[in-house]
N, C-alpha and C positions, 0 to 999 in steps of 0.2 A: 337975713343972711344972703350974701351974693349967691346967685344960682342961675345957671345957663341952660336949665332943662327946658323941654317943650312947654310952652306957656300955659296951655290949658290944664285944668284940674280934673277933667272927666276921665275916670278909670277905664271907660269902655272905648274911648277914641284912640286912634293910631298915634304912635309916638314919632317924633321927628328923628332924622338920622343923627343929629347931634347927640341926642339922649341915648340912642341905641349904641353908638360908638363909645359914648361916655361910660355906659354900663360895662361894655366889653373891656375898657381900658384897665380896670382893676384886675380882671382875670389875667391879662398880660403881665401885670406887675407881680401879683403874688405867685402865679404859676412859674414865672421866670425864676424866682427865688426857690420855689419848691423843686424846680428842675435842677438847680445847682445842688441842693441838699440831696436829692435822690441820686444824682449822677456822680458828683464829685466829693461828697462828704467822706465816704468810706476811704477813698484813695487819699484824701487829705490826712485822715487819721492814721492810716498805715504808712504812707510814704513821706509825710512831712512831720507830723507830730510823733511818728514812730511808736504808735500804740498797737497793742495786740488785737488782731481782728476778731478773735473769739470773745474777748472780754468786752470790746466795744459792741459787738452784736448782742451780747447778753444784756448790756445796759439799755440798748435800744428796744429789745424785746420787753423788758420790764417797764420801760417808759410807755409802751403802747397801752398798757392797762390803764394808766392815768389818762392817756390821750383819748381813749374811747369814752371814758366817763365824762371828760370835759366837754365833749361834743354835746352830750345830752344836757349838761348844765347850761351851756351857752344857748342851746336851743330854747330852753325855758326862759332864760334871761332876755332873749330877743322878743319872745312872745309877751313878756311883761314890761318891756321898755316903752315909755311914753315921753315923747319930746317933740319940739316943733319940727325937727328934722325927720321924724318918723321913728320906726323901730330898728332898722338895720343900718342906715347910713351913719348914725352917731358912732357906732362901733368901728366902722372903717376909719373914721376921722380920729378916734381916740387911739387906735392900735397900730396904725401904719408906722409911726416913728419908733415906738417900743419894739415892734417887729424888726425894723431895720437894725437898730442897735444890738438886739439880742443875736441876730444872725452874724453880724460882724464879730461879736464876742465868741460865738460858737466856733468860728474859723480862726480864732486867735488863742489857741491853747498855749499858756505860758510855758516856755521851754525851761524856765528856772524852777518850776514846780517839781517836787518829788513825784515819782511815777504814780503812787497811790492818789496823790492830790490831783493829778491830771485827770484820772478817771472820775473822781468826785466832781471836778469842774465840768467835764463833758456831760455827766448825768444831769447836773443842774441846768446847764445852758441848753442842752437838747430839749429838756422839758419846758424851759422858758420859751424857746422858739416854737415848738410844736404843740405842746399841751395847752399853753396859755395864748401866746400871741397869734399864731397861725389859725388856731381854732376860732379865736375871737374875730377873725377877719373872714374866714371861709364860710362858717355857718350863717352869719348875717348876709354875706354876699349871695349865697345860694337862695336865701329867703327873699332877696330883693325882686326876683322875677314875679313873685306873687304879690309884692307890695307896690311895684311901679305901675302895674296895669292889670286889669281884669279881662282884657281882650285876649281871646284864645289864640288868635293868630300871632299877636305881639308876644305872648308868652313863649310860643314855639320858636318865634324868630329870635328872641333874646337868648333862649337856650342854645340855639345853633351858633349865634354870635359869641356866646360865652366859650364854646368849644373852639371856635376859630381863633379867638384871641389867646386862649390857653395854648393852642398849637403854635401860634406866632411867638409866644414866649419861649417855647421849647426850641423852635428854629433859631431864634435870636441867640439863645445861650449856646446851642450847639455850634453856631457860627463864630461867636466872638470870645467865648470863655478862654480857650487855650491861647488865642491871639493876645488877649489882655494879659494872661499869665506871663507869656514870653516877653511882652513889652515891659512889664513892671519888673520882671526878673533880670532883664537886660541880656537874656540868652535864650535862644530857641531850643538849646540842648538840655538846659537845666532850669526848668521853670517850676520845679517842685520846691519852692522856698516859701517861708512864712511871709516875707515881705510881699512877694507876688500875690499870694492868696489874700492877704489883708487889704491891699490896695484894690485888687480886682473886685472883691466882695463889697468894699465900701462904695465904689463907683456904681455898681449894679443895684445896691440897696437904695442909693439916692434916686436912681431911675424908678425903682419900685414905688417909693414914696410919692413921687410926682404922678405916676400912673394911677395910684389909688385916690389921690386927691382930685384928679380929673373926674373920676367916677363919682366922688362925693358931691362935687359942685356942678355936675352936668346931669344929674338925675333928680327925680322928685317922687316921693312915695305918695300915691293917690288913693290907695285902697284902704278904706276904713269902715266900709259897710259890709253887711252880709251878702254874699252872692246868691243867685237863684238856686245854684246847686246846694249851697249850705242851708237854704231855707227848706230844702226837700228832706233833710235829715232832722233828727229830733233836737238838735242844738244843745247837746249836753257838754260842749267843750268848756264852759265856764264852771262846771260843777265837778268834773271828774278829777281824780287824783293822778299824780304822775304814774303810779303803778298801774292804774287802769288804762292809761294811754299806752304804756309799754306792753301790757297784756294784749291790747287791741292790735298792736303791730305784730307781735309774735304769733298771733292766731290768724294773721293775714298771710296766706300762703304765697301770694304774689310779691308782697313786700319782702318776705323772708327769702324768696328766690332771687330777688334783685339785690338784697344785701349780700348774698353769696356770690352773685355774679360780679358785683362791684368789688368785693374782696379779692376775687380771683384776678380780675383784669388789672387791678393796681399792684397785685403781687407780680403779675407778668411784666407790667411796666417797669417796676423797680429792678427786676431781674435783667431785662435787656438794657436798662439804663446803666446800672453799675457794671453788669457783665460786659457791656460794650466798651467801657473804659479799660477794664482789665484785658479784654480781647485785643483791643488796639495796642496796648502796651506789651503784652506778653506773647501774642501770636503774630501780630503785624510788626511789632517792634517800634511803634510810633504812636503816642497818644493822640497826635493830630488827626489820625485816621478816623477818630470818633465822629468828626464833622460829617463826612459823607455817609457813614453808617447810620447815624441818627437822623440826618436831614433827609435821607431817602424815605425814611418812615414818616417824618413830620410833614414834609412837603406833599407827599401823597395823601396823608391824612387831611391836610389843609385843603387840597384841591377837591377831594370827594365831597366835602361838606357843602360846597356850592350847588351840587346836584341832588343832595338829599331831599330838599323840598319836592322835587319832581318824583322821586321814588315814593314819597309819602302819599302821593295822589293815586298810586297804583297798588301799593302793598301795605299791609299792617305793619305797625312798629316792630312787632315780634319777628316778622320775617326779615326785616332789614337788620335788626339786632343780631339774629342768629346767623345771617349771611356774613356779618362782620366777623364773628368768631370763627366761622369756617375759613374765611380768607386768612385770618391770623394763624390758624392751625396749619394750613398749607405753607404759609410763609416761614414759620419757625422750623417746621420739619424740613422744608426744602433747603434752608440755609445750612442745616447740619450736613447735608449731602454735597453741597457745592462750595464749601468754605475755603476753597483755594482758587475759585474762578470769580473774579471781582464783578464782571457784568451780571452774572447770574445771582451773585449775592445781592446786588442792587435790586434786581427784579424781585427777589424774595422779600427784601425789606420794604419795597413798594407795596407788595401784597399785605404785609403787616400793617403798613400805614393806611391802606384802603380799608382794611378790617377795623382798625382803631377808629377811623373816621365814621364808618357806618354805625358801629356800636356806640361810640361817644355821642354822635349826633342824636341818637334815640334815647340815651340813658336817662337823662333828667325828665324827659317827657313820659317815659314808662314809669319812672318812680312816682311822678305826680299822679298818673293814672292809677297806680297801685294804691297810693294813699287815698285817693278818692273812692276806689273800690271798697277799701276798708271802712271809710267814713259812711258810705251808703249802706253797708251791711250792719254796722254797729251803732251808728249815730254819734260816734266819737271823732272829733276833729283832731287828727294827729299830724297836721301839716308841719308844725315846728319840729316836733320830735322825730317825725318820719324823715325829714331832710337831714336832721342832725344824725340820725342813725346811719343813713347811707354815707354821710360825710365821715362818720367813724369807721365804716367799712373800708372806705378809700384809704384812710390813714393807717388802719390796722394792716391792710394789704401792703402798703408802702413800708411800714415799720417792720412787720414780720418778715417781709421779703428781704429787707436790708439786713436783718439779724441773721436769718438762715443763710444768706449768701456769705456773710462773714464767718459763720460757724463752719460751713463746708470748706471755704477757702483755707481757714486755719487747720482744719482736720486733714486737708490734702497736703499740708506741709509748707504753706506759703510763709516766706520770711523776707520782709522788706530789706533787711540788712544785707542780703545777698546782692541786691541791686547796686548798693554803694561799693561793693567789692568787685563788681563786674562779673558775678557768678550767676548763671542761669537758674531760674526757679526749677524745682523738680518737675518731672514729666507729669506727675500726678496732679500738679496745680493746673497745667495746661488742659488736661483731661477734665478736671472739675469745672474750669471756666467754660469750656465748650458745652459741657452737659447742662450747666445752669443757664447759659445764654440761649441754647437751642431746644433742648428736649423737655425740661420741666415746663416751660411755657407752652410747648406743644400739647402736653398732657392736660394742662389746666384749661386751655382754650377749647380742646375737644370736649371736656366734661361740660363746660357751659353751653357749647353748641348743642349737645345731646339734650341737656335740661330744657333749653329754650324750644327745641324742635319737637320734643315729645310731651313735656309736661306743662308748658306755659301757654295758657289760653286766655290771657287777660282781656284782650280786645273783645273777644266774643262774650265773656262773662260780664264785662263792664257795660256793654251795649244792652244786655238783658236787664241788668240792674237799673240802668237809666230808664229803660222802657217801663219797668215796674213802678218807678218813682215819678213817671211822667216828665222826665227831664229830656229836653231836646238834645240830640247828639250833635 
């Protein structure tokens, strides 16, 4: 098969820039679509499809139960996959086009359907997009870091590149989505139309497919032998049941804490993503304002990732991760106090972005360390299920955040029909939007910061375990 990856097959040698960038390409693609779903899906449902926010939120919350289970199933499927392309890349190749088609259908709720049928349609399509297609891309993609290379530096480098390309996907969507809507709607004043959403989503899904295919054809899975670290454990991974693997993860305190941290951060991300759209519409009076609001975050997040490798030479991952959550806490709290002074609002969003970059740049590395810590303690290799579990935490955070946002919005009295009549939303809606955009994220970030600062000592404990096992650090 045609392949443009680095020519060598040695899992311990450095990768070329073509393969590094090729790996990051898929992150740009799927996270671009993930950003659209996280930021614009709820406003599409309420303002274009004219569906009730509370009912939609309930459907999303129920869907997350299936979504979390599907991550674990796909994690096992990846571990058991055998092909000439490897374990992970075949799934990206198989699923990118079904993912694109299902996303287009999700944003194409038939207006001719009865109201009840529309909700059934949304439930089915949302699960097809998230529970099936996105899971079957994300979990294999996260696993690729361990399959492309065994080189410790390269794994760290790929993890950071993954975050950079994901952030680029967010910046791109923040910059072009409303522009494309206005272009396809033929009006900058009224771009909340089905035609505008359908055409915009179709164009961006085609771009996503191209980005994922670049990743498939520019990478090569080289890791097929047991590493020195894996030789140090008892090697029970081929004999243990799924329940034993799950038990090993749930008794791994550092993996559990990272599961909680990932759940919280993605809850926060969805709150400021969706909240930002409603904030722009109902507080600033212009949805186009979302560009500078979100790009202040994304650009700062993007910039800080380039200096993270220098921080890693001086500080433990835990310190950098905790510092990220402290920055976010200050940024969200500050925005709530200066939400009428644009320059200061930008400064607060830059702080959020710096925090996201610091935490995001460390996240997958810390998860890998936590899984290794559990493996050294129990002798059970939980790499596939461990990554699937943290992927599930991310999607649970996104889904539950999206659901709770809709419930609160509906409970505050939000009624999209008022917009069509030129009537302002109740003041309770404005208050709810400000609270969800500013103060709930403040509380969540503060909780994770305290947990990391007081209870999280993975770097120290992992070094002790490695020393006991005779593994070089």
